[in-house]
MITI-499849 format. One record per residue (C-alpha): residue number from 0; residue in three letters; x, y, z. Coordinates in pm, 1 decimal. Last residue first. Example, Ala and Ser with C-alpha at 12.3 -4.5 7.8 and 13.67 -1.06 7.14 Angstrom:
<sites>
1 / SER / 1367.0 / -106.0 / 714.0
0 / ALA / 1230.0 / -450.0 / 780.0
</sites>
This chain:
<sites>
398 / GLN / -2191.3 / -42.2 / -1611.3
397 / GLU / -2330.3 / -47.8 / -1257.4
396 / GLN / -2071.1 / -292.5 / -1128.2
395 / GLU / -1774.3 / -82.5 / -1238.8
394 / ASN / -1930.9 / 228.0 / -1085.4
393 / LYS / -1980.0 / 50.1 / -753.9
392 / ARG / -1614.1 / -45.4 / -750.3
391 / LYS / -1504.0 / 309.3 / -827.3
390 / LEU / -1744.6 / 457.7 / -574.4
389 / ALA / -1613.0 / 213.1 / -311.8
388 / GLU / -1257.9 / 320.6 / -396.1
387 / MET / -1358.1 / 684.5 / -353.9
386 / PHE / -1513.1 / 608.5 / -15.5
385 / TYR / -1205.9 / 403.3 / 71.1
384 / TYR / -984.8 / 703.8 / 6.4
383 / ASP / -1211.0 / 954.3 / 183.4
382 / ALA / -1208.6 / 748.4 / 503.8
381 / TYR / -833.7 / 711.3 / 456.6
380 / ASN / -792.1 / 1089.4 / 450.6
379 / LEU / -956.1 / 1136.0 / 788.5
378 / PRO / -1226.0 / 1391.2 / 871.7
377 / VAL / -1277.8 / 1457.2 / 1242.1
376 / ASP / -1482.3 / 1315.3 / 1528.8
375 / ILE / -1180.9 / 1234.9 / 1746.7
374 / GLU / -838.2 / 1250.5 / 1586.1
373 / ALA / -632.4 / 1165.0 / 1894.3
372 / ASN / -735.5 / 1129.4 / 2256.6
371 / HIS / -509.0 / 823.5 / 2272.6
370 / PRO / -790.5 / 598.9 / 2399.1
369 / ILE / -1023.4 / 768.4 / 2143.6
368 / SER / -806.6 / 673.7 / 1849.8
367 / GLY / -872.0 / 788.5 / 1493.5
366 / VAL / -1245.8 / 851.3 / 1474.9
365 / SER / -1432.4 / 964.0 / 1165.8
364 / HIS / -1719.2 / 1211.3 / 1157.1
363 / MET / -1694.7 / 1407.1 / 831.2
362 / LEU / -1642.5 / 1308.6 / 469.1
361 / LEU / -1500.9 / 1468.4 / 155.3
360 / PHE / -1201.5 / 1651.4 / 295.6
359 / HIS / -1165.5 / 2010.6 / 176.5
358 / GLY / -1072.3 / 2126.1 / 528.8
357 / ASN / -1428.0 / 2040.1 / 634.2
356 / GLU / -1578.3 / 2318.7 / 420.0
355 / GLY / -1548.9 / 2428.3 / 56.7
354 / LEU / -1837.0 / 2211.7 / -59.5
353 / LYS / -2041.7 / 2089.1 / 232.0
352 / ALA / -1918.7 / 1773.2 / 398.5
351 / ARG / -2062.2 / 1427.2 / 356.8
350 / TYR / -2167.5 / 1258.6 / 680.3
349 / ALA / -2512.6 / 1375.4 / 786.6
348 / PRO / -2559.6 / 1564.5 / 459.2
347 / SER / -2596.3 / 1226.7 / 284.0
346 / ALA / -2317.2 / 1065.6 / 81.6
345 / LEU / -2218.1 / 835.6 / 367.5
344 / SER / -2579.4 / 728.6 / 421.8
343 / LEU / -2634.9 / 646.7 / 56.2
342 / MET / -2299.5 / 467.4 / 55.8
341 / MET / -2401.9 / 246.8 / 346.2
340 / LYS / -2725.6 / 154.4 / 168.3
339 / ASP / -2531.3 / 65.0 / -146.0
338 / ALA / -2290.7 / -145.7 / 58.4
337 / TYR / -2581.5 / -345.0 / 202.3
336 / ALA / -2728.7 / -392.1 / -144.9
335 / LYS / -2390.5 / -503.3 / -278.9
334 / TYR / -2362.6 / -761.4 / -3.7
333 / THR / -2721.0 / -877.7 / -63.0
332 / ALA / -2643.8 / -940.7 / -429.3
331 / ALA / -2393.8 / -1212.0 / -339.1
330 / ASN / -2663.3 / -1424.4 / -175.9
329 / ASP / -2432.3 / -1725.4 / -157.8
328 / ILE / -2073.6 / -1662.0 / -260.1
327 / HIS / -1862.5 / -1698.5 / -568.7
326 / MET / -1719.8 / -1345.2 / -563.8
325 / THR / -1850.3 / -1020.7 / -712.8
324 / SER / -2047.8 / -922.2 / -400.2
323 / LEU / -1733.8 / -955.1 / -190.5
322 / GLU / -1573.2 / -676.9 / -396.1
321 / TYR / -1860.1 / -439.2 / -329.7
320 / LEU / -1856.0 / -551.7 / 31.8
319 / ALA / -1489.8 / -458.0 / 75.8
318 / SER / -1554.2 / -102.1 / -41.6
317 / ALA / -1849.3 / -68.7 / 193.7
316 / ILE / -1649.1 / -205.3 / 486.9
315 / CYS / -1367.0 / 43.6 / 428.6
314 / THR / -1613.5 / 331.7 / 396.2
313 / ALA / -1794.4 / 234.2 / 715.9
312 / ALA / -1482.7 / 197.5 / 930.3
311 / SER / -1363.0 / 541.9 / 821.0
310 / VAL / -1706.8 / 685.4 / 901.9
309 / ASP / -1663.8 / 602.4 / 1268.5
308 / ARG / -1968.4 / 696.8 / 1473.9
307 / LEU / -1938.9 / 863.0 / 1811.8
306 / GLU / -2120.8 / 720.6 / 2113.2
305 / ASN / -2464.8 / 836.4 / 2224.9
304 / PRO / -2644.4 / 518.0 / 2121.9
303 / ILE / -2433.4 / 366.3 / 2282.9
302 / GLU / -2269.5 / 503.7 / 2597.0
301 / PRO / -2060.9 / 200.3 / 2699.6
300 / ALA / -1864.8 / 134.0 / 2379.0
299 / ASP / -1918.8 / -228.7 / 2280.3
298 / MET / -1960.0 / -170.3 / 1905.9
297 / ASP / -1654.6 / 53.0 / 1904.6
296 / TRP / -1638.4 / 363.4 / 1684.8
295 / TYR / -2012.5 / 330.0 / 1635.1
294 / PRO / -2103.0 / 190.4 / 1298.1
293 / ILE / -2252.5 / 373.5 / 998.6
292 / LEU / -2528.5 / 134.0 / 893.8
291 / ASP / -2803.8 / 402.6 / 872.4
290 / GLU / -3018.2 / 197.4 / 1111.0
289 / PRO / -2740.4 / 187.0 / 1366.3
288 / MET / -2569.0 / -145.0 / 1445.7
287 / ASP / -2643.7 / -200.9 / 1813.4
286 / PRO / -2796.9 / -546.9 / 1778.1
285 / HIS / -2494.7 / -668.8 / 1581.0
284 / ASN / -2613.0 / -876.5 / 1287.1
283 / LYS / -2434.2 / -680.2 / 1015.8
282 / MET / -2120.4 / -635.8 / 1226.3
281 / PHE / -2080.2 / -1002.5 / 1317.7
280 / ASP / -2186.2 / -1098.7 / 966.2
279 / PHE / -1894.5 / -896.4 / 831.5
278 / ALA / -1635.1 / -1090.2 / 1030.9
277 / LYS / -1801.4 / -1417.5 / 930.8
276 / VAL / -1808.8 / -1315.8 / 564.6
275 / ALA / -1440.0 / -1222.6 / 564.1
274 / MET / -1353.8 / -1548.0 / 740.7
273 / ASP / -1552.0 / -1756.2 / 488.9
272 / LEU / -1372.7 / -1581.9 / 202.3
271 / TYR / -1040.1 / -1658.2 / 366.7
270 / LYS / -1133.2 / -2024.0 / 415.7
269 / ARG / -1219.0 / -2049.5 / 46.0
268 / ASP / -858.3 / -2023.5 / -70.1
267 / GLY / -863.0 / -1852.5 / -410.0
266 / THR / -523.6 / -1706.1 / -328.2
265 / GLU / -524.3 / -1339.9 / -435.7
264 / ARG / -898.3 / -1270.7 / -425.6
263 / TYR / -937.9 / -1476.2 / -109.8
262 / CYS / -665.4 / -1273.1 / 59.1
261 / LEU / -830.2 / -951.6 / -63.4
260 / THR / -1155.4 / -1049.3 / 107.7
259 / TYR / -959.4 / -1149.0 / 416.7
258 / GLY / -814.3 / -801.0 / 447.0
257 / TYR / -1136.7 / -614.4 / 371.5
256 / ILE / -1340.2 / -789.9 / 637.8
255 / ALA / -1053.6 / -784.6 / 887.2
254 / TRP / -966.8 / -417.8 / 829.5
253 / ALA / -1334.2 / -330.4 / 876.6
252 / GLN / -1353.8 / -531.3 / 1198.6
251 / GLY / -1052.8 / -337.8 / 1326.0
250 / ARG / -1230.5 / -19.5 / 1224.0
249 / SER / -1519.4 / -119.3 / 1445.6
248 / TRP / -1334.3 / -201.1 / 1766.0
247 / ALA / -1525.5 / -497.8 / 1907.5
246 / SER / -1457.7 / -516.3 / 2280.6
245 / GLU / -1257.9 / -779.0 / 2469.7
244 / HIS / -943.6 / -571.3 / 2526.2
243 / ALA / -1149.6 / -258.9 / 2590.2
242 / TYR / -1277.5 / 53.3 / 2411.0
241 / GLY / -1070.3 / 10.0 / 2095.7
240 / GLN / -751.0 / 187.8 / 1990.3
239 / ALA / -480.6 / -16.2 / 2161.3
238 / THR / -654.1 / -347.2 / 2224.7
237 / HIS / -520.5 / -663.6 / 2379.8
236 / ARG / -474.2 / -1037.1 / 2345.4
235 / ASN / -154.7 / -1123.1 / 2530.8
234 / ARG / 138.8 / -1367.3 / 2530.4
233 / VAL / 50.3 / -1579.2 / 2228.0
232 / GLU / 315.2 / -1840.2 / 2146.8
231 / GLY / 590.8 / -1787.3 / 1891.6
230 / THR / 840.4 / -1959.0 / 2121.5
229 / THR / 1125.0 / -1708.3 / 2125.2
228 / LEU / 960.5 / -1388.5 / 2002.8
227 / ASP / 656.6 / -1445.7 / 2222.2
226 / TYR / 355.1 / -1304.2 / 2041.3
225 / ASP / 132.9 / -1008.4 / 2129.0
224 / ILE / -203.0 / -1005.7 / 1955.7
223 / VAL / -353.4 / -658.5 / 1912.6
222 / HIS / -695.2 / -546.7 / 1784.9
221 / TYR / -893.5 / -854.4 / 1878.7
220 / CYS / -1155.5 / -966.9 / 1632.7
219 / SER / -1527.5 / -1028.1 / 1618.1
218 / GLY / -1642.2 / -1335.3 / 1428.4
217 / ASP / -1857.4 / -1483.5 / 1706.2
216 / PRO / -1597.0 / -1747.3 / 1798.2
215 / ARG / -1335.9 / -1478.6 / 1873.0
214 / PHE / -1072.1 / -1387.3 / 1619.0
213 / GLN / -702.6 / -1295.0 / 1640.1
212 / GLU / -536.1 / -1629.1 / 1700.2
211 / GLN / -615.7 / -1870.3 / 1416.9
210 / MET / -713.9 / -1613.4 / 1154.6
209 / THR / -401.6 / -1414.0 / 1236.0
208 / ARG / -190.9 / -1728.0 / 1204.8
207 / ASP / -337.4 / -1803.3 / 861.9
206 / ALA / -316.1 / -1448.1 / 726.6
205 / HIS / 44.2 / -1412.4 / 838.7
204 / SER / 148.2 / -1743.2 / 684.6
203 / VAL / -37.0 / -1657.3 / 363.1
202 / ALA / 135.8 / -1319.3 / 333.0
201 / ILE / 478.5 / -1468.1 / 407.5
200 / LYS / 423.3 / -1740.9 / 148.3
199 / TYR / 317.9 / -1489.4 / -116.7
198 / PHE / 629.6 / -1278.1 / -62.8
197 / SER / 850.5 / -1587.8 / -87.5
196 / SER / 674.1 / -1688.1 / -409.7
195 / ASP / 900.4 / -1479.9 / -631.7
194 / GLY / 723.0 / -1463.9 / -968.4
193 / THR / 835.1 / -1102.5 / -989.3
192 / LEU / 528.8 / -884.1 / -1053.4
191 / LYS / 269.7 / -1131.8 / -930.4
190 / THR / 478.7 / -1204.6 / -621.1
189 / ALA / 514.4 / -831.8 / -553.2
188 / HIS / 138.3 / -781.8 / -568.8
187 / PHE / 75.7 / -1056.1 / -314.2
186 / LEU / 324.8 / -887.1 / -82.7
185 / LEU / 171.5 / -540.5 / -123.7
184 / GLU / -177.8 / -679.4 / -64.3
183 / LEU / -56.3 / -816.8 / 267.7
182 / ASN / -54.2 / -465.1 / 412.4
181 / MET / -429.4 / -469.6 / 475.0
180 / MET / -403.8 / -767.6 / 708.6
179 / ASN / -171.7 / -554.0 / 920.0
178 / ASP / -469.0 / -359.0 / 1053.9
177 / ILE / -546.9 / -662.6 / 1273.6
176 / ILE / -249.6 / -567.9 / 1486.8
175 / VAL / 56.0 / -781.8 / 1560.0
174 / PRO / 262.2 / -702.9 / 1868.1
173 / CYS / 593.6 / -887.0 / 1905.0
172 / GLU / 740.4 / -837.8 / 2251.5
171 / TRP / 474.9 / -633.7 / 2435.5
170 / GLY / 520.6 / -479.8 / 2779.9
169 / ARG / 276.3 / -197.6 / 2713.4
168 / GLU / 514.1 / 90.5 / 2783.0
167 / SER / 725.4 / 32.8 / 2472.7
166 / GLN / 417.0 / 82.0 / 2255.9
165 / TRP / 372.8 / 431.1 / 2398.7
164 / GLY / 693.5 / 540.6 / 2231.7
163 / LYS / 1017.8 / 347.7 / 2215.2
162 / ASP / 1174.5 / 2.8 / 2180.3
161 / VAL / 849.7 / -180.2 / 2105.3
160 / ASN / 849.2 / -186.3 / 1725.0
159 / TRP / 495.8 / -208.5 / 1592.0
158 / SER / 347.2 / -455.5 / 1347.2
157 / GLN / 551.4 / -774.2 / 1343.0
156 / ILE / 472.2 / -978.2 / 1032.7
155 / THR / 353.7 / -1320.9 / 1137.4
154 / GLY / 464.2 / -1685.1 / 1143.5
153 / SER / 504.6 / -1664.5 / 1518.8
152 / GLN / 857.3 / -1805.2 / 1538.6
151 / GLU / 950.3 / -1707.1 / 1182.8
150 / ARG / 900.7 / -1335.0 / 1242.0
149 / PHE / 841.0 / -1134.9 / 924.3
148 / ARG / 948.5 / -772.1 / 959.3
147 / THR / 1215.7 / -807.5 / 691.5
146 / SER / 936.7 / -890.4 / 447.3
145 / LEU / 816.6 / -530.2 / 458.9
144 / THR / 1143.4 / -413.3 / 303.8
143 / GLN / 1128.2 / -673.2 / 28.6
142 / ALA / 770.0 / -568.3 / -39.7
141 / ALA / 881.3 / -204.3 / -62.8
140 / GLU / 1153.0 / -305.7 / -309.0
139 / VAL / 894.3 / -486.4 / -520.6
138 / ILE / 650.4 / -194.8 / -520.8
137 / VAL / 918.7 / 60.3 / -607.0
136 / GLU / 1051.0 / -154.2 / -890.2
135 / GLU / 703.1 / -197.5 / -1034.2
134 / TYR / 664.0 / 179.7 / -1030.6
133 / ARG / 947.8 / 205.3 / -1277.8
132 / LYS / 744.1 / -7.5 / -1517.1
131 / ASN / 493.2 / 275.0 / -1572.7
130 / ASN / 170.8 / 86.8 / -1652.0
129 / THR / -17.6 / 417.1 / -1615.1
128 / LEU / -343.7 / 331.0 / -1437.2
127 / ARG / -250.0 / 10.0 / -1256.4
126 / LEU / 102.1 / 130.0 / -1185.0
125 / ALA / -24.3 / 452.9 / -1028.8
124 / ASN / -285.7 / 264.9 / -829.0
123 / GLY / -20.1 / 45.9 / -672.2
122 / PHE / 218.1 / 339.7 / -641.5
121 / SER / -21.8 / 540.3 / -422.3
120 / ALA / -266.0 / 321.7 / -230.5
119 / GLU / -33.8 / 21.6 / -263.2
118 / ILE / 276.0 / 203.9 / -138.9
117 / ILE / 151.6 / 370.9 / 177.9
116 / PHE / -88.8 / 101.4 / 297.9
115 / GLY / 170.7 / -167.4 / 231.9
114 / ILE / 440.7 / 31.2 / 411.4
113 / ASP / 220.4 / -4.2 / 715.9
112 / HIS / 462.4 / -239.9 / 891.8
111 / HIS / 717.4 / 40.9 / 926.0
110 / TRP / 1060.9 / -1.6 / 1082.1
109 / PHE / 1219.7 / -98.9 / 750.7
108 / LEU / 1095.2 / 217.5 / 580.0
107 / LYS / 1289.5 / 184.6 / 253.5
106 / LYS / 995.5 / 185.7 / 10.8
105 / ALA / 877.9 / 503.2 / 186.7
104 / GLU / 1149.4 / 686.8 / -6.8
103 / GLU / 914.8 / 688.2 / -307.6
102 / LEU / 652.7 / 909.5 / -142.6
101 / ALA / 702.6 / 1222.6 / -356.3
100 / GLU / 648.1 / 998.2 / -659.2
99 / THR / 282.6 / 964.8 / -562.3
98 / TYR / 207.4 / 1334.7 / -522.6
97 / LYS / 377.1 / 1410.6 / -854.6
96 / ILE / 203.5 / 1130.3 / -1043.9
95 / ALA / -137.7 / 1224.7 / -908.3
94 / VAL / -78.1 / 1587.6 / -1007.0
93 / PRO / 39.1 / 1490.5 / -1354.9
92 / LEU / -279.6 / 1285.2 / -1403.6
91 / LEU / -533.8 / 1527.2 / -1255.9
90 / THR / -527.2 / 1754.3 / -1562.6
89 / GLU / -659.7 / 1460.1 / -1764.7
88 / GLU / -1005.6 / 1466.0 / -1603.3
87 / GLY / -1149.6 / 1120.9 / -1679.0
86 / SER / -1376.2 / 1166.8 / -1378.7
85 / LEU / -1367.1 / 818.6 / -1227.9
84 / GLU / -1004.6 / 735.9 / -1306.1
83 / TYR / -867.6 / 1079.3 / -1217.7
82 / LEU / -1072.1 / 1076.7 / -895.6
81 / TYR / -938.2 / 732.5 / -813.9
80 / TRP / -581.2 / 851.2 / -868.5
79 / VAL / -646.0 / 1163.6 / -660.5
78 / SER / -778.9 / 945.4 / -380.1
77 / GLY / -461.5 / 737.0 / -396.0
76 / PRO / -244.3 / 1048.6 / -367.5
75 / PHE / -448.4 / 1133.9 / -56.1
74 / PHE / -420.9 / 782.2 / 84.7
73 / GLY / -52.4 / 711.4 / 47.3
72 / SER / 68.1 / 922.9 / 339.9
71 / ARG / -150.2 / 755.8 / 601.5
70 / TRP / 122.5 / 542.1 / 757.1
69 / ASP / 332.9 / 857.8 / 803.7
68 / SER / 678.2 / 812.9 / 649.9
67 / TYR / 608.2 / 1035.6 / 349.3
66 / SER / 547.0 / 1334.2 / 576.8
65 / CYS / 206.5 / 1449.9 / 696.3
64 / TYR / -17.9 / 1753.2 / 653.3
63 / TYR / -263.5 / 1849.2 / 927.4
62 / VAL / -528.5 / 2089.7 / 804.9
61 / SER / -632.8 / 2377.6 / 1029.4
60 / GLY / -937.4 / 2356.1 / 1255.1
59 / ASP / -758.1 / 2449.9 / 1576.7
58 / LYS / -785.5 / 2089.5 / 1697.3
57 / LYS / -603.9 / 1969.1 / 1387.7
56 / LEU / -794.0 / 1851.4 / 1083.6
55 / THR / -702.5 / 1534.8 / 896.0
54 / VAL / -448.9 / 1377.9 / 660.6
53 / PRO / -345.4 / 1624.7 / 389.2
52 / ASN / -18.3 / 1557.9 / 201.5
51 / LEU / 162.0 / 1869.6 / 83.0
50 / VAL / 396.9 / 1881.1 / -213.0
49 / LYS / 517.8 / 2237.8 / -199.6
48 / GLY / 477.9 / 2549.8 / -413.8
47 / SER / 193.1 / 2659.1 / -190.5
46 / ASN / -25.8 / 2739.8 / -492.5
45 / GLU / -18.0 / 2373.0 / -592.7
44 / ILE / -131.8 / 2263.4 / -248.8
43 / TYR / -419.0 / 2513.0 / -236.2
42 / GLU / -533.3 / 2422.6 / -587.5
41 / ILE / -516.5 / 2052.3 / -496.9
40 / GLU / -733.5 / 2120.0 / -192.4
39 / GLN / -989.7 / 2303.3 / -404.7
38 / GLY / -988.0 / 2019.1 / -656.0
37 / ILE / -1050.0 / 1773.0 / -376.3
36 / GLN / -1382.9 / 1947.9 / -312.7
35 / ALA / -1479.8 / 2015.0 / -675.4
34 / GLN / -1376.4 / 1677.6 / -814.2
33 / ALA / -1518.1 / 1502.6 / -509.7
32 / PHE / -1853.5 / 1675.4 / -564.3
31 / GLU / -1852.6 / 1579.2 / -931.2
30 / VAL / -1766.1 / 1221.3 / -840.3
29 / ASN / -2048.7 / 1216.6 / -586.7
28 / GLU / -2300.7 / 1349.8 / -837.9
27 / ARG / -2189.4 / 1106.4 / -1107.9
26 / ILE / -2207.9 / 804.2 / -879.5
25 / PHE / -2556.0 / 889.0 / -757.1
24 / ASP / -2672.6 / 971.4 / -1111.1
23 / ASN / -2536.4 / 636.0 / -1227.2
22 / GLU / -2730.1 / 460.0 / -951.7
21 / ILE / -3051.9 / 641.6 / -1041.1
20 / SER / -3007.4 / 567.1 / -1411.5
19 / THR / -2932.0 / 204.3 / -1335.8
18 / LYS / -3246.7 / 183.3 / -1125.8
17 / LYS / -3460.3 / 343.1 / -1397.1
16 / VAL / -3314.5 / 122.8 / -1667.8
15 / CYS / -3371.3 / -185.5 / -1455.8
14 / GLY / -3727.3 / -83.8 / -1378.4
13 / THR / -3797.9 / -18.0 / -1745.6
12 / LEU / -3661.8 / -361.6 / -1831.1
11 / VAL / -3875.3 / -524.2 / -1565.2
10 / SER / -4185.1 / -335.8 / -1677.7
9 / ILE / -4120.2 / -416.1 / -2043.2
8 / CYS / -4082.3 / -783.5 / -1958.6
7 / LEU / -4396.8 / -775.2 / -1748.0
6 / PHE / -4596.6 / -611.0 / -2029.3
5 / ALA / -4468.0 / -862.7 / -2284.3
4 / VAL / -4561.9 / -1147.3 / -2055.5
3 / LEU / -4908.6 / -995.6 / -2007.8
2 / GLY / -4953.7 / -950.4 / -2382.2
1 / LYS / -4847.8 / -1306.7 / -2449.2
0 / MET / -5101.1 / -1423.3 / -2192.2
</sites>
């Protein structure tokens, strides 16, 4: 009996070592690929003599570079920060600092609800990895700016302005999109830095009203809720980037899963954890979820299984699941296992680009907005960012 127990113990230990070795090899290979692929883009940017910020590919195959005010401007600097952290390559540090500091004026974008995306991906990671106190000031000022978009009547942060552009044609008064859950991280961060609870209270108010109004009983979410600026009541439940008002836009589900996971992390309020799980369970249990777990751009799109996938939704979900798996939750290991399977798919030739191709973006096959005929089946910098974040979180759990 003792011999059998000893044999089983050795077998289990050997299995654990083997699994850890496999997982570490997976992480190492993907970090090395990212270092080579992003490194080529960095070389191009540095040789240009400018600070360029890659977002996606244009229809002619050239790279689209954005300004600091674009909601996606923080993601490439953020990817460089993650690459620096994962690789330990010191030459990436000054580059990450330069690309981040080029975005500082974004802290004053009063018309921009996505200032949280911009600042947290760039300055948030910069502060975490350098402890430069000047970055604290940027984060706090950005949170103050975002707070000006809080509407007392609805208890939410208004997403889009409606005085111009396509938003003005929709008849909305105070549109709030599920994406805005991601911007709450900036407010929670500012409270931790300053002790000023006003940021925290705005974030909680927004999360609570969104949870009340933006979800269907099955855990799927609406993209846009339009509130009355006078009464705070709901005027419309719509979509802007999904297939239909009542459909399940996959990246919206990803924002919801991630957003409520971070709300639980910052507040400890169990209802947020339950909401994140419910939103994920909708996706996990959806009968049309592909076997490789990379969702269609909308889970109700009419031509499934011939609809496009959205890698950006997958990477965001995977990153959120790694964090979920560390929380006090039943069957926590199953969330990591699901994320691991997603990452294996994302790192496969079906979705990960070949070195030197794809405009030097890591991943292929994301979807920006099919209703707007914009960024369809292309790389997107936020898909790469959440892929790198997922690698970071996976790496921390494998140690």
